C-alpha positions in Angstrom: 59.5 16.4 47.2 60.5 18.1 44.1 57.3 20.2 43.8 57.8 21.2 47.5 61.4 22.3 46.8 59.9 24.1 43.7 57.3 26.1 45.8 59.8 26.9 48.6 61.9 28.3 46.0 59.3 30.5 44.3 58.4 31.7 47.5 61.7 32.5 48.7 62.4 34.4 45.4 59.4 36.3 45.5 60.0 37.4 49.3 63.7 38.2 48.5 62.9 40.3 45.6 59.9 42.3 47.1 61.4 43.0 50.4 64.6 41.9 51.4 66.7 42.9 48.3 65.5 46.5 48.6 66.3 46.6 52.1 70.0 45.6 51.7 70.6 47.8 48.8 69.3 50.5 50.9 71.7 49.7 53.6 74.5 49.4 51.3 74.8 45.7 51.7 74.8 44.8 48.1 77.7 42.6 48.1 75.8 40.2 50.7 72.9 39.5 48.5 73.6 35.7 48.6 73.6 35.8 52.3 70.2 37.8 52.2 68.8 35.3 50.1 69.6 32.3 52.3 68.4 34.6 55.3 65.1 34.8 53.5 64.7 31.1 53.6 65.3 31.0 57.3 62.4 33.8 57.6 60.2 31.3 55.6 61.1 28.3 57.7 60.6 30.1 60.8 57.2 31.1 60.0 56.3 27.4 59.1 57.8 26.3 62.3 55.7 28.9 64.3 52.6 27.5 62.6 53.3 24.0 63.9 53.8 25.2 67.1 50.5 26.8 67.5 48.7 24.4 65.5 50.0 21.0 66.7 52.2 21.2 69.7 50.2 23.8 71.7 46.7 21.8 71.5 49.0 18.7 72.8 50.2 20.9 75.9 46.6 21.8 76.6 45.8 18.0 76.0 48.1 16.4 78.6 50.1 19.3 80.5 52.7 18.1 83.0 51.9 21.1 85.4 49.5 23.9 85.5 50.6 27.1 84.0 51.2 29.5 86.7 53.7 32.1 85.3 52.6 33.6 82.0 55.1 36.4 82.2 58.0 34.1 82.0 56.3 32.1 79.1 56.1 35.5 77.3 59.8 36.2 77.6 60.3 32.9 75.9 58.0 33.5 73.3 60.2 36.6 72.4 63.3 34.4 72.2 61.4 32.2 69.9 60.4 35.1 67.4 63.8 36.4 67.6 65.4 33.1 66.3 62.8 31.6 64.5 62.0 34.5 62.5 65.5 34.9 61.4 66.5 38.2 63.5 69.5 36.6 65.3 70.6 34.7 62.1 70.6 37.7 59.9 72.5 39.5 62.7 74.8 36.4 62.2 74.8 36.9 58.4 75.9 40.4 58.7 78.6 39.9 61.4 80.1 36.7 61.8 79.2 34.5 58.8 81.1 37.1 56.2 84.3 36.5 58.6 83.7 32.6 58.2 83.3 32.8 54.3 86.7 35.0 54.1 88.2 32.2 56.3 87.4 29.3 54.1 88.2 31.4 51.0 91.8 31.7 52.2 91.9 28.0 53.0 90.9 27.0 49.6 93.3 29.4 48.0 95.8 27.9 50.3 94.9 24.7 48.9 92.8 23.6 52.0 89.8 22.2 50.7 86.5 20.8 52.4 85.7 17.2 52.7 82.6 16.3 50.7 81.0 13.4 53.0 78.3 12.3 50.4 81.1 11.5 48.1 82.4 9.0 50.1 80.2 6.2 49.1 79.3 6.8 45.9 76.0 5.3 44.6 74.6 5.0 48.3 75.4 8.6 49.5 74.7 9.9 46.0 70.9 9.3 47.4 69.6 13.0 48.8 67.9 10.9 52.0 71.0 9.0 52.6 73.2 11.8 52.9 70.6 13.9 54.6 70.4 10.9 57.3 74.3 10.8 57.7 74.4 14.7 58.1 71.6 14.7 60.7 73.3 11.9 62.7 76.9 13.7 62.5 75.5 17.3 63.5 73.6 15.5 66.4 76.8 13.8 67.5 78.4 17.3 67.6 75.5 18.9 69.4 75.7 16.0 72.1 79.5 17.0 72.8 78.8 20.6 72.8 75.8 20.3 75.2 78.2 18.3 77.6 80.8 21.4 77.1 78.1 23.7 78.3 77.7 21.7 81.4 81.2 21.0 82.1 83.0 24.3 81.9 82.3 27.0 84.3 82.2 29.9 81.9 80.1 27.9 79.4 77.8 27.2 82.0 77.6 30.6 83.1 75.6 31.4 79.8 73.7 28.0 79.3 72.2 28.3 82.7 70.1 30.6 81.7 68.3 27.9 79.4 67.9 26.1 82.5 66.5 28.8 84.8 63.0 28.4 83.1 60.7 26.6 85.9 57.9 27.0 83.7 58.9 24.7 80.7 56.7 25.2 77.5 56.9 24.8 73.9 58.6 28.2 73.6 61.2 27.4 75.8 63.8 26.0 73.6 65.3 29.2 72.2 65.5 30.7 75.9 69.2 30.9 75.7 72.0 33.7 76.0 73.1 34.9 72.6 76.6 34.5 73.4 75.9 30.9 74.0 73.7 30.8 70.8 76.8 32.5 69.0 79.3 30.3 70.0 77.1 27.0 69.0 76.3 28.4 65.6 79.7 29.1 64.6 80.7 25.6 65.4 78.0 24.2 63.5 78.8 26.5 60.6 82.4 25.2 60.7 81.5 21.7 60.7 78.9 22.1 57.7 81.7 24.0 55.8 84.0 21.1 56.8 81.9 18.1 55.8 80.3 19.7 52.6 76.7 19.9 53.7 74.6 21.9 51.1 72.9 24.9 52.2 69.3 23.2 51.4 70.3 20.3 53.6 71.8 22.5 56.5 68.3 24.5 56.6 66.3 21.3 56.6 68.5 19.8 59.5 68.3 23.1 61.6 64.5 23.1 61.0 64.0 19.5 62.0 66.1 19.9 65.1 64.5 23.0 66.2 61.0 21.6 65.8 61.8 18.3 67.5 63.4 20.6 70.5 60.3 22.6 70.9 58.3 19.4 71.4 61.0 18.0 73.9 60.4 21.3 75.9 56.7 21.3 75.9 54.6 21.3 79.0 53.6 17.8 77.9 53.2 14.7 79.6 54.5 12.4 76.7 56.9 9.3 76.4 57.5 7.4 73.2 57.4 4.1 74.9 60.2 1.4 75.8 61.8 1.5 72.3 60.9 4.7 70.8 62.5 6.3 74.0 65.7 5.0 72.5 65.3 6.1 68.8 64.2 9.7 69.5 64.3 12.0 72.4 60.8 12.6 73.8 59.5 15.4 76.3 59.7 13.2 79.2 63.4 12.3 78.5 64.4 15.9 77.9 62.5 17.0 80.9 64.6 15.0 83.1 67.8 16.6 81.9 66.2 20.1 83.0 65.0 18.4 86.6 66.6 20.3 89.5 69.6 18.4 90.8 69.2 15.6 88.6 69.5 16.3 84.8 72.2 18.8 85.5 74.3 19.4 88.5 75.6 22.8 89.9 76.7 21.7 93.4 80.4 22.7 94.3 82.7 20.3 92.6 83.8 19.1 96.2 80.2 17.7 96.7 80.0 16.1 93.5 83.5 14.3 93.8 82.5 13.0 97.4 79.6 11.4 95.5 81.8 9.8 93.0 80.8 12.0 90.1 82.8 14.1 88.0 81.6 17.7 88.0 82.6 17.9 84.1 80.3 14.7 83.6 77.3 15.4 86.1 73.8 15.1 84.9 71.8 13.3 82.1 70.3 13.2 79.0 72.5 15.5 77.0 71.2 14.3 73.5 69.4 16.9 71.3 67.7 14.5 68.7 69.1 11.0 69.4 69.3 9.5 72.8 72.0 7.2 71.1 74.7 9.0 72.5 73.5 9.2 76.0 73.5 5.4 76.0 76.7 4.8 74.3 78.8 7.4 76.7 76.5 6.4 79.8 74.5 9.5 80.6 71.1 8.4 79.8 68.4 8.1 82.5 65.0 6.6 81.2 63.4 6.7 84.4 59.6 7.6 84.0 59.5 10.8 86.1 58.2 14.4 85.7 60.3 16.7 88.1 60.2 20.3 88.7 62.5 22.3 86.3 65.1 25.0 87.3 68.7 25.5 88.4 69.5 24.5 92.0 71.2 28.0 93.0 67.9 29.6 91.6 65.5 27.6 93.6 67.7 28.1 96.9 67.6 31.9 96.4 71.2 32.2 95.8 71.1 33.5 92.3 69.0 35.6 90.3 68.6 34.9 86.6 66.1 37.6 85.5 62.9 37.8 84.1 62.8 40.0 81.2 65.0 39.5 78.0 67.6 42.3 78.7 68.0 41.7 82.3 68.8 37.7 81.6 71.1 38.7 78.9 72.8 41.2 81.2 73.1 38.9 84.1 74.5 36.1 81.9 77.4 38.6 81.0 77.9 39.4 84.7 77.9 35.4 85.4 80.3 34.8 82.7 82.8 37.4 84.4 82.0 36.3 87.9 80.0 39.3 88.8 76.8 37.9 89.5 
């Protein structure tokens, strides 16, 4: 692993010095060079991820598709979302806008004597091993992600943004990043705070996000694939996550009165909220392991009651209007 880390660092340093650093100086952002260097790492990781999508997950989709591809235009929009996120454009925007605010906040807290808690120092001798601390951090972030995902489906204002992700009726490996930018901003902000509070290192944080994103790309793929009786309970498969996107089954957008009459809380409606690990769904009673592949989308979209847009900008604008009750 050492030679991989060394090679990655060399490439990151070269790209930063050759391209990113000159641009930052030209834009008067020389005081944010450290953030720019980190953003360069995200760019490299994104390129590697897209290579995996094209070389591995794409052929798998063609091998065992759940459904025929009938709407390539909406898939092209999802490709744009993926490029914006995986190539670092969205994250660079965070580095130059929100990230400095968080850095300033934690600096003030440290000056006030409020430090962060380094989780990998809790069990000396065990958590000192890089792979052990990495797995612990991975589980913690996934636990936080599970509850954020529950929140996205529990609160009307958050669902008004997150519903864009569920409006894709032609799910493919590109669909993971089909999110409203405000939704992504909120989620990333929470993860950054959690990362700072538990003391995860920058390299480990990048690796956790990269693994999560690749797994989510596989989960959203147009791929008829399950991991078997035991594997399904260890890691989330495309079958498990597709059920979460199934109309009226994996997420529920009926009026609250209807949900309550059926004995289900609107805040807990739906199944399979896990991001990487199905453990939380099993533990908190939201798991559904049925072997089925249903159509995806949102109930009010299918019934013709709401338009979620087809292009990037129309989808973002309609999301804002939904947030304020105007769409």
